[in-house]
C-alpha positions as CSV (number, residue, x, y, z in Angstrom):
1,X,38.3,-91.9,218.4
2,X,38.0,-94.9,216.1
3,X,34.3,-94.2,215.7
4,X,35.0,-90.5,214.9
5,X,37.5,-91.4,212.2
6,X,35.2,-94.1,210.8
7,X,32.3,-91.5,210.6
8,X,34.6,-89.0,209.0
9,X,35.8,-91.4,206.3
10,X,32.2,-92.5,205.6
11,X,31.2,-88.9,205.0
12,X,34.2,-88.3,202.7
13,X,33.0,-91.2,200.6
14,X,29.5,-89.8,200.5
15,X,30.8,-86.4,199.4
16,X,32.9,-88.0,196.7
17,X,29.9,-90.0,195.4
18,X,27.8,-86.9,195.3
19,X,30.5,-85.0,193.4
20,X,30.9,-87.9,191.0
21,X,27.1,-88.2,190.4
22,X,26.9,-84.4,189.8
23,X,29.7,-84.6,187.2
24,X,28.2,-87.6,185.5
25,X,24.8,-85.9,185.4
26,X,26.2,-82.8,183.9
27,X,28.3,-84.6,181.4
28,X,25.5,-86.9,180.3
29,X,23.0,-84.1,180.1
30,X,25.1,-82.4,177.5
31,X,23.9,-85.2,175.2
32,X,20.3,-84.4,175.8
33,X,18.5,-84.5,172.4
34,X,17.1,-81.5,170.6
35,X,13.3,-81.3,170.4
36,X,11.9,-83.0,167.4
37,X,10.0,-81.1,164.7
38,X,6.8,-82.5,166.1
39,X,7.7,-81.3,169.6
40,X,8.6,-77.9,168.2
41,X,5.2,-77.6,166.5
42,X,3.4,-78.8,169.6
43,X,5.3,-76.3,171.7
44,X,4.3,-73.4,169.4
45,X,0.7,-74.6,169.3
46,X,0.5,-74.6,173.1
47,X,2.1,-71.2,173.3
48,X,-0.3,-69.6,170.9
49,X,-3.6,-71.0,172.0
50,X,-3.9,-74.1,169.8
51,X,-2.9,-72.4,166.5
52,X,-1.6,-75.0,164.1
53,X,1.8,-74.3,162.6
54,X,4.0,-75.9,159.9
55,X,7.7,-76.1,159.4
56,X,8.7,-74.4,156.1
57,X,12.4,-75.0,156.3
58,X,15.0,-76.6,158.7
59,X,18.3,-74.8,158.9
60,X,21.6,-75.8,160.6
61,X,21.8,-73.8,163.8
62,X,25.4,-74.6,164.8
63,X,26.5,-71.0,164.5
64,X,24.1,-70.1,167.3
65,X,25.7,-72.7,169.7
66,X,27.8,-71.6,172.6
67,X,29.2,-73.0,175.9
68,X,25.9,-73.1,177.7
69,X,24.0,-73.9,174.5
70,X,25.7,-77.0,173.1
71,X,23.0,-77.8,170.5
72,X,20.8,-75.5,168.4
73,X,18.4,-75.9,165.4
74,X,16.8,-73.1,163.4
75,X,13.5,-73.3,161.6
76,X,11.3,-71.1,159.5
77,X,7.7,-71.7,160.5
78,X,4.3,-70.3,159.7
79,X,0.7,-70.6,160.8
80,X,-0.8,-73.5,158.8
81,X,-3.6,-71.2,157.5
82,X,-1.3,-68.2,156.8
83,X,2.0,-69.4,155.3
84,X,2.6,-66.0,153.7
85,X,3.8,-64.7,157.1
86,X,6.7,-66.9,158.2
87,X,8.7,-66.4,161.4
88,X,11.8,-67.7,163.0
89,X,12.1,-70.5,165.6
90,X,15.3,-71.3,167.5
91,X,15.3,-74.6,169.3
92,X,18.2,-75.4,171.5
93,X,19.5,-77.4,174.5
94,X,20.6,-75.1,177.3
95,X,22.6,-75.6,180.4
96,X,20.9,-74.4,183.6
97,X,22.8,-73.9,186.9
98,X,21.5,-73.8,190.4
99,X,23.3,-72.8,193.6
100,X,25.1,-75.7,195.3
101,X,23.3,-78.2,193.0
102,X,24.4,-79.9,189.8
103,X,23.7,-78.2,186.6
104,X,21.2,-79.7,184.2
105,X,20.2,-79.4,180.5
106,X,16.8,-78.7,179.1
107,X,15.1,-77.8,175.8
108,X,14.3,-74.1,175.1
109,X,12.1,-72.8,172.3
110,X,12.3,-69.2,171.1
111,X,10.3,-67.7,168.3
112,X,9.6,-64.3,166.7
113,X,5.9,-64.8,165.8
114,X,4.4,-62.2,168.2
115,X,7.5,-60.0,167.9
116,X,7.3,-59.8,164.1
117,X,3.6,-59.1,164.2
118,X,4.1,-56.2,166.5
119,X,6.9,-54.8,164.4
120,X,4.7,-54.9,161.3
121,X,1.7,-53.3,163.0
122,X,3.7,-50.5,164.7
123,X,5.6,-49.7,161.5
124,X,2.3,-49.5,159.7
125,X,0.9,-47.2,162.4
126,X,3.8,-44.8,162.1
127,X,3.4,-44.6,158.3
128,X,-0.3,-44.2,158.4
129,X,0.0,-41.3,160.9
130,X,2.9,-39.6,159.2
131,X,5.1,-40.1,162.2
132,X,8.8,-40.1,161.5
133,X,10.2,-43.3,162.9
134,X,12.0,-46.6,162.1
135,X,13.3,-49.8,163.6
136,X,16.9,-50.4,164.4
137,X,18.6,-53.8,164.9
138,X,22.2,-53.9,166.2
139,X,22.3,-50.1,166.1
140,X,21.5,-50.1,162.3
141,X,18.4,-48.9,160.6
142,X,16.6,-51.7,158.7
143,X,13.9,-51.7,156.0
144,X,10.9,-53.3,157.7
145,X,9.6,-55.2,154.7
146,X,13.0,-56.7,154.0
147,X,13.6,-57.4,157.7
148,X,10.3,-59.3,157.9
149,X,10.8,-61.1,154.6
150,X,12.9,-63.7,156.6
151,X,15.9,-63.6,154.3
152,X,18.2,-63.6,157.3
153,X,17.6,-64.9,160.8
154,X,16.8,-62.5,163.5
155,X,15.8,-63.0,167.1
156,X,13.8,-60.7,169.4
157,X,15.5,-57.5,170.2
158,X,16.0,-54.0,168.8
159,X,14.3,-50.7,169.2
160,X,12.1,-48.2,167.4
161,X,13.3,-44.6,167.1
162,X,10.4,-42.1,167.0
163,X,11.4,-38.6,166.1
164,X,9.6,-35.6,167.5
165,X,9.8,-31.8,167.4
166,X,8.9,-29.3,170.0
167,X,5.6,-28.6,168.1
168,X,4.4,-32.2,167.7
169,X,5.9,-34.0,170.7
170,X,2.7,-34.1,172.8
171,X,0.6,-35.4,169.9
172,X,3.1,-38.0,168.9
173,X,3.7,-39.3,172.4
174,X,-0.1,-39.5,173.0
175,X,-0.7,-41.4,169.7
176,X,2.1,-43.9,170.4
177,X,0.9,-44.7,173.9
178,X,-2.7,-45.0,172.7
179,X,-1.6,-47.4,170.0
180,X,0.3,-49.6,172.5
181,X,-2.7,-49.7,174.8
182,X,-5.1,-50.6,172.0
183,X,-2.7,-53.2,170.6
184,X,-2.3,-54.9,174.0
185,X,-6.0,-54.9,174.7
186,X,-6.9,-56.8,171.5
187,X,-3.9,-59.1,171.1
188,X,-5.0,-62.6,172.1
189,X,-1.6,-63.7,173.6
190,X,-0.9,-60.9,176.0
191,X,1.4,-63.0,178.2
192,X,3.7,-63.3,175.1
193,X,3.9,-59.5,174.7
194,X,5.0,-59.2,178.4
195,X,8.2,-60.9,177.5
196,X,9.1,-59.0,174.2
197,X,12.6,-57.6,174.2
198,X,11.8,-54.2,172.6
199,X,12.3,-50.5,173.5
200,X,10.7,-47.4,171.9
201,X,12.8,-44.2,172.0
202,X,11.6,-40.7,171.4
203,X,14.3,-38.6,169.9
204,X,14.7,-35.0,168.9
205,X,14.4,-34.7,165.1
206,X,17.0,-31.9,165.2
207,X,19.6,-34.3,166.5
208,X,19.4,-37.6,164.6
209,X,20.8,-40.6,166.3
210,X,24.0,-42.1,164.8
211,X,23.7,-45.4,163.0
212,X,26.2,-48.2,162.7
213,X,28.4,-50.5,164.8
214,X,30.1,-47.5,166.4
215,X,26.8,-45.8,167.4
216,X,26.6,-45.0,171.1
217,X,24.4,-47.1,173.4
218,X,21.2,-45.3,173.8
219,X,21.0,-46.1,177.5
220,X,24.4,-44.5,178.3
221,X,24.5,-40.9,179.5
222,X,27.7,-39.4,178.0
223,X,29.7,-36.7,179.8
224,X,31.2,-35.3,176.6
225,X,29.1,-33.0,174.4
226,X,26.1,-33.5,176.7
227,X,23.9,-31.4,174.4
228,X,23.8,-34.2,171.9
229,X,23.7,-37.2,174.1
230,X,21.1,-36.2,176.7
231,X,18.4,-37.8,174.6
232,X,19.5,-41.2,175.8
233,X,17.9,-40.9,179.2
234,X,14.2,-41.0,180.3
235,X,12.7,-40.5,176.8
236,X,12.3,-44.2,176.1
237,X,9.9,-46.9,177.4
238,X,9.3,-50.6,177.3
239,X,5.9,-50.9,175.5
240,X,4.4,-53.8,177.4
241,X,6.0,-53.5,180.9
242,X,4.3,-52.0,183.9
243,X,4.1,-48.3,183.8
244,X,7.1,-47.7,186.2
245,X,10.4,-46.0,185.7
246,X,9.1,-43.4,183.3
247,X,7.2,-46.0,181.4
248,X,4.1,-43.8,181.0
249,X,3.1,-41.0,178.6
250,X,3.2,-38.1,181.1
251,X,6.7,-38.9,182.3
252,X,8.1,-39.4,178.8
253,X,6.5,-36.1,177.6
254,X,7.8,-34.3,180.6
255,X,11.3,-35.6,180.0
256,X,11.1,-34.7,176.3
257,X,10.2,-31.1,177.1
258,X,12.9,-30.8,179.8
259,X,15.8,-32.6,178.1
260,X,15.3,-31.7,174.4
261,X,13.9,-28.2,174.6
262,X,14.9,-27.0,178.1
263,X,11.4,-26.0,179.1
264,X,9.0,-27.2,181.7
265,X,5.4,-28.1,180.9
266,X,4.0,-24.8,182.0
267,X,6.2,-22.8,179.6
268,X,5.2,-25.2,176.8
269,X,1.5,-24.7,177.4
270,X,1.9,-20.9,177.3
271,X,4.0,-20.8,174.2
272,X,1.2,-20.3,171.7
273,X,-1.3,-17.6,172.5
274,X,-3.5,-18.6,169.6
275,X,-4.5,-21.8,171.5
276,X,-7.1,-21.6,174.3
277,X,-5.2,-21.6,177.6
278,X,-6.7,-21.3,181.1
279,X,-5.0,-21.7,184.4
280,X,-6.5,-22.2,187.9
281,X,-6.6,-24.3,190.9
282,X,-9.1,-26.7,192.5
283,X,-9.9,-27.0,196.1
284,X,-11.4,-29.7,198.3
285,X,-13.1,-29.8,201.7
286,X,-10.9,-31.0,204.5
287,X,-12.0,-30.8,208.1
288,X,-14.6,-28.2,207.3
289,X,-12.3,-26.0,205.3
290,X,-11.6,-25.5,201.6
291,X,-8.0,-26.4,201.0
292,X,-5.8,-26.4,197.9
293,X,-6.0,-29.7,195.8
294,X,-4.1,-29.0,192.6
295,X,-3.0,-26.4,190.1
296,X,-4.3,-27.0,186.5
297,X,-3.5,-25.7,183.1
298,X,-6.0,-26.2,180.2
299,X,-4.3,-25.8,176.9
300,X,-6.2,-26.7,173.7
301,X,-7.0,-30.4,174.0
302,X,-4.7,-30.9,177.0
303,X,-5.3,-30.5,180.8
304,X,-2.2,-30.6,183.0
305,X,-2.3,-31.1,186.8
306,X,0.3,-30.1,189.4
307,X,0.0,-31.0,193.1
308,X,1.8,-27.8,194.2
309,X,2.1,-24.1,193.4
310,X,5.8,-23.8,193.1
311,X,7.4,-23.5,189.7
312,X,9.5,-26.5,190.6
313,X,6.5,-28.7,191.2
314,X,6.6,-31.7,188.8
315,X,3.8,-32.6,186.5
316,X,1.5,-35.0,188.3
317,X,-0.8,-36.0,185.4
318,X,-2.3,-34.9,182.2
319,X,-5.4,-35.6,180.1
320,X,-5.8,-35.5,176.3
321,X,-9.2,-35.1,174.7
322,X,-9.5,-36.3,171.1
323,X,-11.3,-34.0,168.7
324,X,-14.7,-35.2,167.6
């Protein structure tokens, strides 16, 4: 019995020491220093393939501190060879927690270099192609040139609203997705794009989205006045994520036609007799017999495919052929 009590007491002391050490580590880590300006510049250079950057301005970041972010520093930075395009950098000490282990503190570096570049390019694309759209931050429409002028700090986050009509929805959706694909292909820091916090919504031009602090969350499907709030589901996508969960052109276009205009894709393709329209089905050889493969509709520059003959069959794919 004496050995058992002795062992128990020893383990109590060990547990107390572990708890004490955890407390001291957590408390002391809160005093971890912020990254220096040289360390910030080195981190940006490593992130963007060796590009050299300069700090244009150092700004007190205390208003961006919080419980798990005890220290913060804000910078305006720019590429050394292109200082006419500044961006924001937020450097802070953050508390990290792990299951059953003591928390610790580490330096984090966030920047808007890639984010701002994409906003500028996408906004220019909309203007060039006469597509009605704009960027919103905190549920409020912003002027892009003013937003990117760096007069006020902004982090990543926000969404583009792209308005469509029943007549131009297919063209607009196709152009937007083509732009995203092309942009991603040529941008040299694709891994940065994968982490951008950005959503692009397609909205019905006949039902403009409300602006301001009281504007509804575009992800929420309301139950009151469903006619005007159904645009908040399935007609948005994350431009640089994998094409899942309606994150592809055909699913978004299908949702637009169903949710905005109450039609399925077959009705849409037949709506204008002036356009060339042909329907048919393809067959394939299976076990020595010709069997049904898919139903297709050729409409103008579009070809739609359905892997079933029922009117309830969902769109399986479509192809758009650009005019020469």
